[in-house]
C-alpha positions in Angstrom: 33.0 112.6 185.5 34.6 113.7 181.5 35.7 117.3 181.3 36.6 117.3 177.6 40.0 118.8 176.2 41.5 121.6 177.3 44.5 123.2 175.9 46.7 123.6 178.8 50.0 126.0 179.6 53.7 124.9 177.9 51.9 122.0 176.9 51.7 122.3 172.3 48.2 119.7 172.6 44.7 119.3 174.1 44.3 117.2 177.1 41.7 115.3 178.2 40.2 116.2 181.6 38.0 114.2 184.1 36.5 115.0 187.3 35.9 112.7 190.0 32.9 112.6 191.6 32.0 110.9 195.3 29.3 111.3 197.4 30.2 114.0 200.4 33.5 115.4 198.2 32.6 119.1 196.6 33.3 119.4 193.0 36.1 120.9 191.7 35.5 123.9 189.8 36.0 124.3 186.3 39.3 124.2 184.5 40.2 127.9 184.4 40.8 127.6 180.7 38.7 127.2 177.4 38.2 124.5 175.9 40.2 123.2 172.9 37.7 122.4 170.4 39.7 122.0 167.4 42.6 124.0 168.5 46.4 123.3 168.4 48.9 122.1 166.1 48.0 119.4 164.1 50.4 117.6 161.5 53.9 119.7 163.2 56.4 117.2 164.2 57.7 117.5 167.8 60.1 119.3 168.5 62.9 117.6 170.0 65.9 120.6 170.3 65.0 124.1 172.5 64.4 127.3 170.4 67.0 129.3 171.0 66.8 133.3 170.5 65.0 134.5 167.4 62.6 136.8 170.3 62.6 139.5 167.6 61.8 137.4 164.6 58.6 135.3 166.6 57.4 138.8 168.0 57.5 140.4 164.4 55.9 137.5 162.7 53.3 137.8 164.7 52.3 141.3 164.6 52.2 140.5 160.3 49.8 137.7 161.7 48.3 140.0 163.6 48.0 141.9 160.3 47.3 141.0 157.7 46.5 137.0 156.5 49.5 136.3 154.4 52.5 136.2 155.3 55.7 134.7 153.5 59.3 134.2 156.1 62.1 134.0 153.1 65.3 133.8 152.8 68.5 131.3 151.8 68.6 127.9 153.4 69.8 127.4 156.4 68.3 130.1 157.7 65.7 128.6 160.4 62.3 129.4 158.0 60.7 126.2 158.7 61.6 126.6 162.6 60.7 129.6 163.1 57.2 129.4 161.5 56.6 126.5 163.6 57.3 128.2 166.9 55.0 131.7 165.5 51.8 128.6 165.3 52.4 126.9 168.3 52.3 130.7 170.3 49.0 131.2 168.0 47.6 128.0 167.6 44.8 129.0 170.5 43.7 133.0 168.3 42.5 130.3 165.8 39.4 127.5 166.8 40.8 125.0 164.1 44.5 125.4 165.1 47.5 125.8 163.4 47.6 123.2 160.2 51.0 122.5 158.6 51.4 121.5 155.0 54.5 120.3 154.3 55.7 121.0 150.7 59.6 120.7 150.7 59.3 117.2 149.5 56.9 118.0 146.1 58.8 118.3 143.0 55.9 119.2 140.8 53.9 122.7 141.3 51.1 120.8 140.2 50.7 118.5 143.5 51.1 121.2 145.5 47.2 121.8 145.8 46.8 117.9 146.1 49.3 117.8 149.0 47.9 120.8 151.6 44.2 119.1 150.6 45.3 116.0 151.9 47.2 117.9 155.0 44.1 120.2 155.7 41.4 117.2 155.3 39.4 118.9 152.3 39.0 118.4 149.0 40.9 119.1 146.4 40.7 121.9 143.0 43.1 119.8 141.1 44.2 121.9 138.3 44.7 124.7 140.4 48.0 127.1 140.2 49.7 127.0 144.3 49.4 131.0 144.1 45.6 130.8 142.6 44.6 128.1 145.4 46.1 130.3 148.4 44.3 133.8 146.9 41.1 131.2 146.8 41.4 130.2 150.0 41.9 133.3 151.7 39.1 134.7 149.5 36.1 132.4 150.7 37.5 132.3 154.3 37.6 134.9 156.6 39.4 133.6 159.4 41.6 131.7 158.3 45.6 133.1 158.2 48.7 131.4 155.8 52.0 131.3 156.8 54.0 130.2 154.3 58.4 130.2 154.2 60.1 129.8 151.0 62.9 131.1 149.2 61.4 134.1 147.3 57.5 135.9 147.7 54.1 133.9 146.3 53.6 137.3 144.5 50.0 137.7 145.9 47.8 140.3 146.9 47.1 141.2 150.1 51.1 139.2 151.0 53.0 140.7 153.6 56.9 139.1 153.4 59.1 138.9 156.4 63.0 137.9 155.0 64.4 136.1 157.3 68.5 137.2 158.8 70.9 134.6 160.1 71.5 134.7 163.8 73.3 137.7 165.5 77.1 137.0 165.7 79.7 138.5 168.1 82.9 140.7 167.4 85.6 138.3 167.3 87.9 140.7 168.8 84.4 142.7 170.7 84.2 142.5 174.9 83.5 139.4 176.3 79.5 140.2 177.1 79.4 139.4 173.2 79.1 135.7 173.9 75.1 136.3 175.1 75.1 136.8 171.5 71.7 134.5 169.5 74.8 132.2 167.9 76.8 131.7 170.3 73.9 130.6 172.5 72.8 128.2 169.8 76.3 126.5 169.6 76.2 126.2 173.2 73.1 124.5 173.4 73.7 122.3 170.6 77.0 121.5 171.6 76.4 120.3 175.5 74.0 118.2 173.7 76.5 116.6 172.0 79.5 116.8 174.6 78.0 117.0 178.1 81.2 118.0 179.1 81.2 121.0 177.4 81.3 124.7 179.0 81.4 127.6 177.4 84.2 129.6 179.1 86.7 132.3 178.9 88.8 129.6 176.8 85.8 128.6 174.1 83.8 131.6 174.8 86.0 133.6 172.3 86.5 130.3 169.7 83.4 129.8 169.7 82.2 133.5 168.8 85.2 133.0 166.1 83.4 130.0 164.6 80.1 131.2 164.3 81.2 134.1 162.9 82.7 132.4 160.4 79.8 130.7 159.9 77.8 133.6 159.3 75.5 133.0 161.6 73.7 130.6 159.8 71.7 128.1 162.4 71.8 124.7 160.4 75.7 125.3 160.2 75.7 126.4 164.0 74.4 123.2 164.6 76.1 121.0 162.4 79.4 122.3 163.9 78.5 121.9 167.0 77.4 118.6 167.1 81.1 117.1 166.3 82.5 119.5 168.7 82.8 115.7 171.0 85.8 114.7 168.5 87.3 118.0 167.4 86.8 120.3 169.9 85.9 123.9 169.3 90.0 124.6 168.1 89.6 121.5 166.0 86.3 123.1 164.2 87.7 126.8 163.7 90.7 125.2 162.0 89.1 123.2 159.8 86.7 125.1 158.1 88.0 126.4 155.4 87.0 122.1 154.4 83.4 122.9 155.5 81.2 121.3 153.4 83.1 118.1 154.4 83.3 118.8 157.9 79.3 120.0 158.5 78.0 116.6 157.5 76.5 113.7 158.6 73.6 115.5 161.2 70.3 114.5 163.0 69.2 111.1 161.0 66.0 111.3 161.1 65.9 115.5 159.3 65.1 116.1 155.9 68.1 114.6 153.9 69.3 118.8 152.4 69.3 119.2 156.5 71.6 116.4 157.0 74.9 118.3 155.4 76.3 121.8 154.0 76.2 120.3 151.1 73.0 118.4 150.6 71.6 122.0 151.6 73.8 124.0 148.8 72.9 121.1 146.6 68.8 121.3 147.3 69.2 125.5 147.3 70.7 125.2 143.8 68.7 122.6 142.2 65.6 124.3 143.0 67.3 127.3 140.8 66.1 128.5 137.4 68.6 127.4 134.7 70.0 131.4 133.8 70.1 131.0 137.9 72.1 128.2 138.1 74.4 129.8 134.9 74.7 132.4 137.4 76.0 131.1 140.3 78.7 128.9 138.2 80.4 131.2 136.9 80.8 133.1 140.3 82.0 130.1 141.7 85.0 130.7 140.4 86.4 134.3 142.8 87.1 133.1 146.4 85.4 135.4 148.2 81.9 136.9 148.6 80.9 138.3 145.9 77.8 141.3 145.7 75.5 142.4 143.7 76.2 145.9 141.9 79.8 144.8 143.1 82.4 145.6 146.0 
């Protein structure tokens, strides 16, 4: 007997359940979970790697979505905005009858095409000629139970928007105690390094080197993952020694990932192309300085 689709713990998608019915066989109690309806996650790629750390940001973004109908996660490329949003969506999908839907806009070059892409992802009719921000405002005004979680380099600047600035992963003090190896950045490197080289271990010898490595990478998840992928060929000491040429070193990432995520240079170039011309001029001007440049000097 077909019992319908249900959402089960630790599974991203609904599962269809069947109940065996036969003479003399006692019926099994109904599943102690809510029917799936059309909930769950839709359009999100399957996660092939574990989600490391970020417990605080997940809880904070989830809390913002409970209080606000539009939340935008901002931050530079490579900080893990999309991965964080996907994790939040998976955890919150059961709270909404229609689940969570992904509209991927990273490859859209023309802002006028945004409404069409969103409409296609959601399976609804497009409103042509409506700017993206205005389309978001219209959706929120028309549907009280809709929540929008966006990721962007900058806020959408729409009324009612709550903004969450995502920081890099916490890094340990390279000269600090051995317990600092439990920092999120170190945990991410160790997890991805073990995937690249099953012989890799985080111990008294490798731990301090990894701590210095992730600190040099500023705790940026993409850079850490690209570095970990080279650990089999170079080892952690070899990686650390070569970081002065990081754009050449941190390349050759996941072949099925978007092109902007396959190397650190591609991420920087993609971010640069998104800037306005006057912003690009500023970056070209400050590129002559060998160290970090902070607004206001210092």
